[in-house]
N, C-alpha and C positions, 0 to 999 in steps of 0.2 A: 977445526972440525967442520964448522958450518961452511967455511969457504971451500973446502974440499967437496962438500955435497953440491954446492952450486956449480963447481967446475964439472963434476960428473954429469949433472943434469944438463948442462949446456952441450957437452960433447956427446951425450946420449942421443940427442935429437940431430940427426943428419938432415941436411937441407931437403932431400927427397922425402924423408919421413915426415918432416915438418909440413912440407907442401901437401902431402897426402892427408895429414891430420887436419889441416886447415880446410881443405875441400870437403873432407868427411864431416867436419863440424858444420860446414855450411849446409850440406844436405840434411843433416839432423835437424838444424834450426828451421829449415824450410818445411820439413816434415811436420815438426811440432806446430809451426805456424798454421799450416793447412789443416791440422787436426783441430786446433783451437777455433779456426774460422769456420770449419765445417760443422 
């Protein structure tokens, strides 16, 4: 059961989606950093 969940999770993330998610995460982190610094 757990193995099946992992497989679904891996196939759910297409390379393009993952790339978009990573860049989005980077933007969010930089925004949070600027808010904390400001």
